[in-house]
C-alpha positions in Angstrom: 0.0 0.0 0.0 1.3 3.4 -0.9 0.6 6.1 1.7 0.1 9.4 -0.1 -0.1 11.4 3.1 -0.6 10.6 6.8 -3.8 11.4 8.5 -4.8 11.3 12.1 -8.2 10.4 13.5 -9.6 11.6 16.8 -11.6 8.3 17.2 -11.3 4.8 15.8 -12.8 5.1 12.3 -15.3 2.6 10.9 -14.5 1.5 7.3 -16.6 1.3 4.2 -15.4 -0.9 1.4 -16.8 -1.8 -2.0 -15.9 -3.5 -5.2 -17.9 -3.6 -8.5 -20.5 -6.3 -8.5 -24.1 -7.2 -9.5 -26.1 -4.1 -10.4 -23.0 -2.0 -9.4 -24.9 -1.6 -6.2 -22.1 -1.7 -3.6 -19.6 0.5 -5.5 -22.3 3.0 -6.5 -23.5 3.4 -2.9 -20.1 3.7 -1.3 -18.8 6.1 -4.0 -21.9 8.3 -3.6 -21.2 8.5 0.1 -17.5 9.3 -0.5 -18.3 12.1 -3.0 -21.0 13.7 -0.9 -18.8 13.6 2.2 -16.0 15.3 0.3 -13.6 12.7 1.5 -9.9 12.9 0.6 -7.6 10.4 -1.0 -4.8 9.3 1.3 -3.5 5.9 0.2 -3.7 3.4 -2.8 -2.8 -0.1 -3.7 -0.7 -0.5 -6.8 -2.8 -2.9 -8.9 -0.3 -3.0 -11.8 1.6 -5.7 -9.8 -1.5 -7.9 -9.9 -3.3 -7.2 -13.2 -1.9 -8.1 -16.6 -3.7 -6.3 -19.5 -5.7 -8.7 -21.7 -5.9 -6.2 -24.6 -4.4 -3.1 -26.1 -6.3 0.2 -26.7 -6.1 1.8 -30.2 -6.9 5.4 -30.9 -6.3 6.8 -34.4 -4.1 3.9 -35.2 -1.9 4.4 -32.1 -1.8 1.8 -29.4 -1.6 2.3 -25.6 -2.2 0.2 -22.5 -5.6 0.5 -20.9 -5.7 2.4 -17.7 -4.7 0.3 -14.6 -7.7 -0.3 -12.4 -7.7 1.6 -9.1 -7.9 0.4 -5.5 -7.9 3.5 -3.3 -8.5 4.7 0.3 -10.1 8.0 1.3 -10.4 9.5 4.8 -13.2 11.7 6.3 -13.3 13.6 9.5 -16.4 14.6 11.5 -17.2 11.8 11.6 -14.0 9.9 11.4 -14.3 7.4 8.5 -12.2 5.4 6.1 -13.6 4.5 2.6 -12.0 1.9 0.3 -13.1 1.6 -3.3 -11.9 -0.7 -6.1 -13.0 -1.1 -9.7 -10.7 -4.1 -10.0 -10.9 -7.9 -9.4 -7.4 -9.1 -9.6 -8.4 -12.8 -9.2 -7.2 -15.6 -7.0 -4.5 -14.9 -4.5 -4.1 -11.4 -5.7 -7.6 -10.5 -4.4 -6.6 -12.1 -1.1 -3.5 -9.9 -1.0 -5.8 -6.8 -1.5 -8.1 -7.9 1.3 -5.2 -8.5 3.7 -3.9 -5.0 3.0 -7.3 -3.6 3.9 -7.5 -5.6 7.1 -4.0 -4.6 8.1 -5.0 -0.9 7.8 -8.3 -1.6 9.7 -6.3 -3.2 12.6 -3.7 -0.4 12.6 -6.5 2.2 12.9 -8.5 0.0 15.3 -11.6 0.2 13.1 -14.6 -1.1 15.1 -16.3 -2.5 12.0 -16.0 -2.8 8.2 -19.2 -2.3 6.2 -19.6 -3.6 2.7 -22.5 -3.5 0.3 -23.9 -5.8 -2.4 -27.0 -6.7 -4.4 -29.3 -9.6 -3.8 -31.1 -10.6 -7.0 -34.8 -11.5 -6.5 -38.0 -12.1 -8.5 -39.3 -8.5 -8.2 -40.3 -5.5 -10.3 -38.3 -2.3 -10.5 -41.4 -0.5 -9.2 -41.0 -2.3 -5.8 -38.8 -0.8 -3.1 -35.4 -2.5 -2.6 -35.5 -4.4 0.7 -32.4 -4.1 2.8 -30.9 -7.2 4.4 -27.7 -8.0 6.3 -25.0 -10.6 6.8 -22.4 -10.3 9.5 -19.4 -12.2 10.7 -20.2 -11.8 14.4 -23.5 -13.1 15.9 -23.2 -10.4 18.5 -24.0 -7.8 15.8 -27.3 -9.3 14.9 -29.3 -7.6 17.7 -28.0 -4.1 16.9 -28.7 -4.6 13.2 -32.2 -5.9 13.7 -33.0 -3.1 16.2 -32.7 -0.7 13.3 -35.1 -2.7 11.1 -32.7 -4.9 9.1 -33.4 -8.6 8.4 -30.9 -11.4 8.0 -30.4 -12.4 4.4 -31.8 -15.9 3.5 -29.3 -18.8 3.7 -27.1 -18.8 0.7 -23.9 -17.2 -0.6 -22.6 -13.7 -1.3 -20.5 -13.8 -4.4 -17.4 -11.6 -4.8 -15.1 -9.7 -2.6 -17.9 -7.6 -1.0 -18.9 -10.8 0.8 -15.6 -12.6 1.0 -13.9 -9.9 3.1 -16.3 -10.8 6.0 -14.7 -14.2 6.3 -11.2 -12.9 6.3 -12.1 -10.1 8.7 -13.4 -12.7 11.1 -10.0 -14.5 11.2 -8.4 -11.3 12.2 -11.0 -10.6 14.9 -12.5 -7.6 13.0 -16.3 -7.2 12.9 -17.7 -6.8 9.4 -21.2 -6.4 8.0 -22.5 -6.6 4.4 -25.7 -4.7 3.6 -27.6 -6.3 0.7 -30.3 -4.5 -1.2 -32.7 -6.5 -3.4 -32.7 -6.0 -7.2 -34.7 -7.6 -10.0 -33.0 -10.8 -11.1 -32.7 -9.5 -14.7 -30.8 -6.4 -13.6 -27.5 -8.0 -12.4 -25.7 -6.8 -15.5 -27.1 -3.2 -15.3 -26.6 -0.3 -12.9 -29.4 -0.3 -10.4 -29.5 3.0 -8.4 -32.6 2.2 -6.4 -30.8 -0.5 -4.4 -27.8 1.8 -3.9 -30.2 4.5 -2.5 -31.4 2.0 0.2 -27.8 1.4 1.3 -26.9 5.0 1.3 -29.9 5.9 3.4 -29.2 3.2 5.9 -25.5 3.8 6.3 -26.2 7.5 6.6 -28.6 6.8 9.4 -26.3 4.4 11.2 -23.4 6.9 11.1 -25.3 10.1 11.7 -24.4 11.4 8.2 -26.4 14.1 6.5 -26.3 13.2 2.8 -28.2 14.9 -0.1 -30.0 12.1 -1.9 -31.3 14.2 -4.8 -28.6 13.2 -7.3 -29.3 9.5 -6.7 -33.0 10.0 -6.8 -32.6 11.7 -10.2 -30.6 8.6 -11.4 -33.5 6.4 -10.3 -36.0 8.5 -12.2 -33.9 8.5 -15.3 -33.4 4.7 -15.2 -37.1 3.8 -14.5 -38.3 4.0 -18.2 -35.5 1.6 -19.2 -36.4 -1.0 -16.5 -40.1 -0.6 -17.4 -39.4 -1.4 -21.0 -37.3 -4.4 -20.0 -40.2 -5.7 -17.9 -42.7 -5.2 -20.6 -40.6 -7.2 -23.0 -40.3 -10.0 -20.4 -44.1 -10.0 -19.9 -44.5 -10.4 -23.7 -42.0 -13.3 -23.7 -43.7 -15.1 -20.8 -47.1 -14.5 -22.3 -46.0 -16.1 -25.5 -44.4 -19.0 -23.5 -47.6 -19.5 -21.6 -49.6 -19.9 -24.8 -47.1 -22.5 -26.1 -47.4 -24.4 -22.8 -51.2 -24.4 -23.1 -50.9 -25.7 -26.6 -48.7 -28.5 -25.5 -51.1 -29.5 -22.8 -53.8 -29.7 -25.4 -52.1 -32.6 -27.1 -49.3 -31.2 -29.3 -45.8 -32.4 -29.0 -43.6 -30.4 -26.6 -40.8 -28.2 -27.9 -37.7 -30.1 -28.6 -35.4 -27.4 -29.9 -34.9 -25.5 -26.7 -31.2 -24.8 -25.8 -29.8 -23.1 -22.7 -28.7 -20.2 -24.9 -32.4 -19.6 -25.8 -33.5 -19.1 -22.2 -33.1 -15.7 -20.5 -30.0 -15.6 -18.2 -32.0 -14.8 -15.1 -34.2 -17.9 -15.6 -31.0 -20.0 -15.7 -29.9 -18.3 -12.5 -33.3 -19.2 -10.9 -33.0 -22.8 -12.0 -29.5 -23.0 -10.4 -30.9 -21.6 -7.2 -33.8 -24.1 -7.3 -31.3 -27.0 -7.7 -29.5 -25.8 -4.6 -32.7 -25.5 -2.7 -33.8 -29.0 -3.8 -30.5 -30.4 -2.8 -31.1 -29.2 0.8 -34.8 -30.0 0.8 -36.1 -32.8 -1.5 -39.7 -31.5 -1.1 -38.7 -28.7 -3.5 -37.8 -31.1 -6.3 -41.3 -31.1 -7.8 -41.2 -27.3 -8.1 -37.9 -27.6 -9.8 -39.2 -30.3 -12.2 -42.1 -28.0 -13.2 -39.7 -25.2 -14.0 -37.5 -27.4 -16.1 -40.6 -28.7 -18.0 -41.9 -25.2 -18.5 -38.7 -24.3 -20.4 -38.3 -27.6 -22.1 -35.0 -28.1 -20.3 -35.6 -31.3 -18.4 -33.7 -33.6 -20.8 -30.7 -31.3 -20.5 -30.8 -31.5 -16.7 -32.2 -35.0 -16.3 -29.0 -36.7 -14.9 -28.5 -33.9 -12.4 -32.1 -33.9 -11.4 -32.1 -37.7 -10.8 -28.8 -37.3 -8.8 -30.9 -35.4 -6.2 -32.4 -38.7 -5.1 -29.3 -40.8 -4.8 
């Protein structure tokens, strides 16, 4: 880690940390807080030692290396706070090295807790509010989090470094919390500002911060027509699919030309989650079978489905 300038805190500062991820929810929320707190850069991790460019940029026939992704630390006073942001996933052991660097700083500053943020894809409409849930690495934090209205996330996994850091923090005796805001399952590859707003509002309340939300609210308003259009197209797709299913049940041969590539990605994600649920609870197998039949995918998954009962 390269210290650009030393900074002193009057109290032990909590730390916010975020990487890019589904819906860009975590990084969007933490960066919004950083900008509106007018925090100052004070340290960075040299990512050039971890990341090898996979392509070269060309402008007017002249080549150049792409910009090296950044992993940077900011400080804020009144209240004392450290903010880490990264737009890079170095992969493998290099990501672990980055996490260890963050935790070393947290221990040096005696940070009481590290807060991260992430998205939790759900079957929901963009018109619904994003529900805020939590995961923590210390059971002793649950009462405090639930006293402010948060619910524990359902059993499962948090993909990426926004979740993984909680496990490494636990090994160092550092409390860590991930705030997860629900997003529509189809929006994982898009920027979803409504979920980021839920996180910003909650962290602001927890830390006693006064943050102007108008910019983020404007982003939500600007994005709404796009999400409405996506959902309308999905409704048309499902409506067409339902008619085909009714025709099949009336006696016609089922579709045999369905491939995984023809099925929307969020449906494949749901099928994967249903397999995981059925593996834990066999009573859910029939629901899974119905979903596979609906999309004409049972033959592709038949061996895996039967393995559930071995």
